[in-house]
C-alpha distance (Angstrom), angle and dihedral (degrees) to the residues before:
residue distance angle dihedral
M1 . . .
V2 3.80 . .
L3 3.80 90.7 .
A4 3.80 90.6 49.0
K5 3.81 91.3 53.1
L6 3.80 91.3 47.0
F7 3.81 90.6 49.6
A8 3.81 91.0 49.4
K9 3.80 90.1 53.0
L10 3.79 92.6 49.2
V11 3.81 97.1 42.8
P12 3.84 123.7 37.5
V13 3.82 94.0 -126.4
R14 3.78 124.2 157.8
P15 3.84 127.6 -150.0
G16 3.79 111.7 -57.1
E17 3.82 95.1 13.6
A18 3.81 100.9 90.9
A19 3.83 98.7 77.2
P20 3.84 97.4 46.7
T21 3.81 90.1 43.6
L22 3.80 91.0 54.2
L23 3.82 92.2 45.3
A24 3.80 91.1 51.2
T25 3.80 90.3 46.8
A26 3.81 91.3 51.9
Y27 3.81 91.1 47.3
G28 3.79 90.5 53.3
F29 3.81 89.9 47.7
C30 3.80 92.3 56.5
I31 3.81 94.3 47.1
L32 3.79 95.1 50.1
F33 3.80 93.2 40.1
A34 3.80 88.3 59.4
F35 3.80 92.7 46.0
Y36 3.80 96.8 46.9
L37 3.78 91.1 49.8
L38 3.80 85.5 63.0
R39 3.81 105.3 29.4
P40 3.85 96.8 83.5
V41 3.81 87.6 51.7
R42 3.81 90.1 55.4
D43 3.81 94.1 44.0
E44 3.79 91.8 49.0
I45 3.82 89.2 51.8
G46 3.81 87.7 52.1
A47 3.81 91.9 51.2
A48 3.83 91.9 47.3
D49 3.82 93.9 45.4
R50 3.80 96.8 34.4
G51 3.82 92.0 136.3
N52 3.83 88.2 67.5
L53 3.80 97.0 36.0
Q54 3.79 95.7 111.3
L55 3.81 91.4 49.4
L56 3.80 89.1 52.8
W57 3.80 90.5 51.8
T58 3.79 89.9 50.0
A59 3.79 88.6 54.4
V60 3.82 90.2 49.3
F61 3.80 91.1 54.3
L62 3.81 93.2 48.6
V63 3.80 90.9 50.3
M64 3.81 89.2 49.9
L65 3.81 90.9 53.8
L66 3.79 88.2 57.6
A67 3.80 96.8 39.8
V68 3.83 100.3 50.9
P69 3.85 96.5 60.9
L70 3.82 90.7 45.0
Y71 3.79 90.1 51.4
S72 3.82 90.9 47.2
M73 3.81 89.9 52.6
A74 3.81 89.9 54.1
V75 3.81 91.0 47.7
A76 3.82 90.7 50.7
R77 3.80 94.5 51.9
L78 3.80 106.0 33.0
R79 3.78 133.2 61.2
R80 3.78 117.8 -107.7
G81 3.80 95.6 -103.5
A82 3.80 92.2 50.8
F83 3.80 103.0 49.1
I84 3.82 93.7 43.7
V85 3.81 91.4 56.3
L86 3.80 91.0 42.5
A87 3.82 91.9 53.9
N88 3.82 94.5 50.2
R89 3.80 94.6 46.0
F90 3.80 91.5 47.1
F91 3.81 89.4 60.2
A92 3.81 91.9 44.5
I93 3.81 89.9 55.8
N94 3.81 89.1 49.5
L95 3.81 90.1 56.0
I96 3.79 91.1 53.4
A97 3.81 89.0 50.0
F98 3.83 91.4 52.0
Y99 3.79 90.0 49.7
A100 3.81 90.5 52.4
A101 3.82 90.9 49.0
L102 3.81 92.5 51.1
V103 3.81 92.1 49.1
L104 3.79 100.2 40.4
L105 3.81 105.8 33.6
P106 3.82 121.6 78.5
E107 3.81 122.0 -96.1
S108 3.80 89.9 -108.5
A109 3.81 88.6 69.5
R110 3.81 93.3 54.7
A111 3.81 96.0 94.4
W112 3.81 92.3 56.1
I113 3.81 92.4 43.2
D114 3.82 87.8 52.9
R115 3.80 91.2 51.5
A116 3.80 93.0 46.6
F117 3.81 89.6 49.1
Y118 3.82 91.2 49.7
V119 3.81 90.2 54.6
W120 3.79 93.1 42.8
L121 3.81 95.3 50.2
S122 3.80 91.3 48.8
V123 3.81 88.5 55.7
F124 3.81 92.2 42.4
A125 3.81 92.8 51.7
L126 3.78 93.4 58.4
F127 3.78 100.4 37.6
V128 3.80 100.3 49.3
V129 3.82 91.0 45.5
T130 3.82 91.3 45.8
V131 3.81 90.8 50.6
F132 3.81 90.5 48.5
W133 3.81 95.5 49.5
G134 3.80 91.2 40.5
L135 3.79 88.2 61.2
V136 3.81 92.8 44.4
V137 3.81 95.7 50.7
D138 3.81 88.7 45.0
L139 3.82 91.1 55.7
F140 3.80 103.2 38.7
R141 3.80 126.0 59.0
D142 3.81 128.5 -131.9
D143 3.81 96.4 -92.4
Q144 3.81 90.9 44.6
G145 3.79 90.3 51.6
R146 3.79 92.3 56.4
R147 3.80 90.4 51.5
L148 3.81 102.7 35.6
F149 3.82 111.6 25.4
G150 3.78 92.1 79.4
F151 3.80 92.0 57.8
I152 3.81 93.2 41.1
A153 3.80 87.0 55.6
V154 3.82 88.6 55.4
G155 3.80 87.6 73.1
S156 3.79 90.5 56.4
S157 3.78 91.2 49.8
L158 3.80 92.8 47.6
G159 3.79 87.4 52.2
G160 3.79 88.0 52.0
V161 3.81 91.7 50.6
I162 3.80 93.8 49.6
G163 3.80 93.1 42.2
S164 3.80 97.4 47.0
S165 3.81 93.8 42.2
T166 3.80 90.2 49.3
T167 3.79 90.7 52.4
A168 3.82 91.6 45.1
L169 3.82 90.1 54.1
L170 3.80 96.1 43.2
A171 3.81 101.6 34.9
A172 3.79 96.3 94.6
H173 3.81 96.5 35.2
V174 3.81 110.1 46.1
P175 3.81 133.2 45.3
V176 3.78 112.4 -95.2
F177 3.82 86.9 -124.4
L178 3.81 91.5 74.0
L179 3.79 93.0 57.9
L180 3.78 88.2 64.6
L181 3.80 91.8 57.1
F182 3.81 92.4 44.2
A183 3.82 89.1 57.0
V184 3.83 92.4 57.6
L185 3.82 91.8 69.2
P186 3.83 98.9 61.4
L187 3.81 90.1 43.8
E188 3.80 90.0 58.0
A189 3.81 90.5 46.5
A190 3.82 88.1 52.6
C191 3.81 89.6 57.6
W192 3.80 92.0 56.6
L193 3.81 92.7 46.0
A194 3.81 92.0 49.9
R195 3.79 89.8 53.0
A196 3.81 91.5 49.0
L197 3.81 90.8 50.0
D198 3.80 91.4 49.3
R199 3.82 91.0 50.8
R200 3.80 90.5 48.2
A201 3.81 89.7 56.8
A202 3.80 90.9 51.7
A203 3.82 90.9 49.8
A204 3.82 96.3 47.1
P205 3.84 109.1 33.9
A206 3.81 91.5 159.6
T207 3.80 90.4 63.4
L208 3.81 102.2 35.4
N209 3.79 135.4 27.5
R210 3.79 104.0 -93.3
E211 3.80 116.1 -141.8
P212 3.81 112.8 -110.4
E213 3.78 116.0 -119.1
A214 3.80 91.4 -115.9
T215 3.78 120.2 77.3
I216 3.80 119.4 -110.9
G217 3.79 92.5 -101.0
G218 3.78 127.6 -172.3
D219 3.77 122.5 106.3
A220 3.80 139.6 -85.5
W221 3.81 92.9 -78.7
S222 3.82 105.8 37.6
G223 3.81 94.1 91.0
I224 3.80 90.9 51.8
V225 3.81 92.7 49.1
A226 3.82 90.0 52.0
V227 3.82 91.0 58.8
F228 3.80 92.2 56.8
R229 3.82 92.7 45.4
S230 3.81 98.3 48.9
P231 3.84 117.6 72.0
A232 3.80 91.1 -157.8
L233 3.82 93.8 50.1
R234 3.81 88.3 47.9
G235 3.80 87.7 53.4
I236 3.80 91.1 52.6
A237 3.81 89.8 48.2
L238 3.82 90.7 51.5
W239 3.81 90.2 48.5
I240 3.81 88.1 53.8
L241 3.82 91.3 48.6
L242 3.79 91.2 53.5
M243 3.80 90.7 46.2
T244 3.79 90.5 52.7
F245 3.81 89.3 50.0
A246 3.81 91.5 55.7
S247 3.80 93.2 41.1
T248 3.81 92.9 47.9
M249 3.79 93.3 49.3
L250 3.79 88.9 50.6
Y251 3.81 92.3 46.1
F252 3.81 93.8 51.1
I253 3.80 90.5 46.0
Q254 3.80 88.5 50.8
S255 3.83 93.2 49.0
H256 3.82 90.3 50.5
L257 3.81 96.0 46.7
V258 3.81 95.9 42.8
G259 3.80 93.5 43.0
E260 3.80 91.8 51.4
A261 3.80 97.5 42.4
I262 3.84 102.2 40.9
S263 3.80 119.5 43.9
D264 3.83 101.2 176.8
R265 3.83 111.6 87.0
A266 3.82 95.2 -148.4
L267 3.81 90.8 50.5
R268 3.79 90.6 49.0
R269 3.80 90.2 51.5
A270 3.79 91.5 49.5
F271 3.84 92.6 47.3
L272 3.80 91.9 51.2
A273 3.80 91.1 46.8
R274 3.82 90.1 52.9
I275 3.81 90.2 52.9
D276 3.81 88.8 52.2
L277 3.79 90.1 49.0
A278 3.81 92.5 52.6
V279 3.81 91.1 46.2
N280 3.76 92.5 53.3
V281 3.80 95.5 46.3
V282 3.82 90.9 54.1
T283 3.80 90.1 43.3
I284 3.79 93.9 53.0
L285 3.79 93.3 50.9
T286 3.80 90.7 49.2
Q287 3.80 94.3 46.1
A288 3.79 94.9 46.7
L289 3.79 97.5 44.4
L290 3.79 109.7 22.1
T291 3.82 116.9 18.0
A292 3.81 98.9 80.4
R293 3.79 91.5 42.8
I294 3.82 92.5 48.6
L295 3.80 93.3 48.4
Q296 3.78 92.2 48.5
R297 3.83 94.4 42.6
I298 3.82 104.3 43.7
G299 3.82 100.5 17.3
V300 3.80 134.2 -128.2
G301 3.82 96.9 -66.4
L302 3.79 98.6 55.9
T303 3.79 90.1 41.2
L304 3.80 89.0 55.4
A305 3.83 88.5 51.5
V306 3.83 94.2 57.2
L307 3.82 95.8 75.9
P308 3.84 95.3 50.7
T309 3.80 89.3 49.2
V310 3.80 90.8 53.0
A311 3.82 89.2 47.5
A312 3.81 93.2 52.1
L313 3.81 92.5 50.0
G314 3.81 91.2 43.8
F315 3.80 93.7 53.1
V316 3.79 90.0 51.0
A317 3.82 90.0 50.4
L318 3.82 93.2 49.2
G319 3.79 91.4 46.8
A320 3.80 93.0 51.1
A321 3.84 98.9 40.8
P322 3.84 117.1 106.9
T323 3.81 117.9 -122.9
S324 3.80 93.1 -103.6
L325 3.81 90.8 58.7
A326 3.80 98.1 37.7
L327 3.82 97.2 103.6
G328 3.79 91.9 46.6
A329 3.79 91.3 49.7
L330 3.80 89.8 47.7
L331 3.80 91.4 53.1
V332 3.82 93.1 51.0
V333 3.81 94.0 45.5
R334 3.80 93.2 46.3
V335 3.79 92.4 50.2
L336 3.81 94.1 48.3
Y337 3.80 94.6 41.7
D338 3.80 98.4 44.9
S339 3.80 94.7 42.1
S340 3.83 90.3 51.0
R341 3.79 90.0 47.8
H342 3.80 93.7 52.1
A343 3.81 101.4 33.9
L344 3.82 101.1 39.6
A345 3.80 114.9 9.2
K346 3.81 96.6 44.8
P347 3.84 97.9 52.2
A348 3.82 91.2 41.6
R349 3.79 91.8 51.2
E350 3.80 92.2 47.9
V351 3.81 90.9 53.7
L352 3.82 87.5 63.8
F353 3.81 89.9 59.7
T354 3.81 93.1 55.6
R355 3.81 86.5 72.4
V356 3.80 98.0 58.5
E357 3.81 133.8 80.9
R358 3.82 120.6 -84.0
E359 3.80 94.4 -107.0
Q360 3.81 90.2 53.8
R361 3.82 91.7 47.9
Y362 3.78 90.3 62.1
K363 3.81 107.9 21.8
S364 3.82 104.4 30.9
K365 3.79 90.1 38.0
A366 3.81 91.1 51.4
F367 3.79 91.1 50.1
I368 3.82 91.9 49.4
D369 3.82 96.2 41.1
A370 3.80 95.1 43.4
A371 3.81 115.6 21.8
V372 3.81 98.1 27.7
Y373 3.79 90.4 42.0
R374 3.79 94.3 51.2
G375 3.79 91.8 39.0
G376 3.78 87.1 56.7
D377 3.80 89.4 48.7
L378 3.80 90.3 52.2
L379 3.80 95.9 46.9
S380 3.80 92.5 44.1
G381 3.80 91.3 47.5
W382 3.79 91.7 54.8
I383 3.80 89.1 47.5
Y384 3.81 88.9 54.9
V385 3.81 91.5 47.5
G386 3.79 90.6 48.3
L387 3.80 93.0 50.2
A388 3.80 90.8 48.0
A389 3.83 90.0 49.2
L390 3.79 88.4 55.5
G391 3.79 88.2 59.6
M392 3.79 99.0 -101.8
T393 3.80 114.3 150.9
V394 3.79 124.3 -132.6
G395 3.80 90.0 -101.4
V396 3.79 94.2 51.6
I397 3.82 91.5 47.8
A398 3.80 89.5 52.3
L399 3.80 91.7 52.2
A400 3.81 91.0 47.5
A401 3.82 90.2 54.8
A402 3.81 94.3 55.5
P403 3.85 97.8 79.7
V404 3.81 90.6 51.0
A405 3.80 88.8 56.6
V406 3.81 89.7 53.8
G407 3.82 90.6 56.8
W408 3.79 88.7 47.2
A409 3.83 89.7 56.7
V410 3.80 91.1 53.1
L411 3.81 90.6 52.3
G412 3.80 92.1 50.0
R413 3.78 91.1 53.4
R414 3.81 90.5 51.8
L415 3.82 94.0 48.1
G416 3.77 91.1 59.4
R417 3.80 90.4 59.2
D418 3.82 95.1 48.6
E419 3.79 124.3 85.1
V420 3.80 113.6 -133.3
K421 3.80 110.5 -120.0
């Protein structure tokens, strides 16, 4: 009873909302715990193979073009509880297959296994998070999202803290192969939590959006068509494209700076894991104490404009920083940018999807969060490569990206005023 009262003071829950909110929070924890166990491994591969980074991102985009229609077909034919579990277990089986390849194949194959894993984890990161948030926005209504999505996102950030700190501690002491098997366990736990959350919705339809008996229906392409027909969904897709531009510029700058400054692969992995740890600590504090208040006080539009503002200031800082301070500037910018992205921009963006139809919550959202996201990565990556080929330094590229972030902020402000139709 004491814990319930304390929880109610911390989180603006109403009667019947506490249990599903905690289940959703735990589900998000498991998903991000699995990802952050593996993310430093991917980022270290990117730093080591940075000459082929853009080719890897091209491969990620092509895989996404194949994966989104297949996912949409599953969504059209299976009930919510079935396809969510299927998606998570599919990725868990993939991890076991990668582990077997690393153990059984010769060392000469390691470079190609690394590249395949880089592509796979980039796909995994978007799909499991998209499936998670698709379920959450399907269950909770608009007003609930403004109050509860910030706290639900705390679970994801806690998973990031535990995952990244675990990798930071183990990176130099255990084979990377074992991290793949460790990540299977939280993915299986996520399946059970998703089922429990789905059952909770069926038992309490007055509190949550109960799933209709009929499946979502449609075909593999209907969610994609809806994005092109809806001005508001197109606006969200453009917002995502601009976010991927800023994130990609920052990622390539990071790969260059870390690759040049730190030669040892284990030390690189540990440094990147520590950045992730700092990001998630700041994110958790913001989500737990500020996100709901910010969303309710300034609204969705201004909240969506915070991240672009941070990006614009960060690019200016990276462009102006001397070489001796570059890594320090990178750390500060990464922490501020990523924590704003997770704690503010992500919950605000998900609130927009509570206003759309069920098919769009899963199919259109998957297309935007996966294919559009990775398409933006690909386009932005080639832009970075092209600017570098013209002789522009990392600092000059950072300064050139700042005005784009300003336009991104203006779009975010406008999205908050528009109703999604």
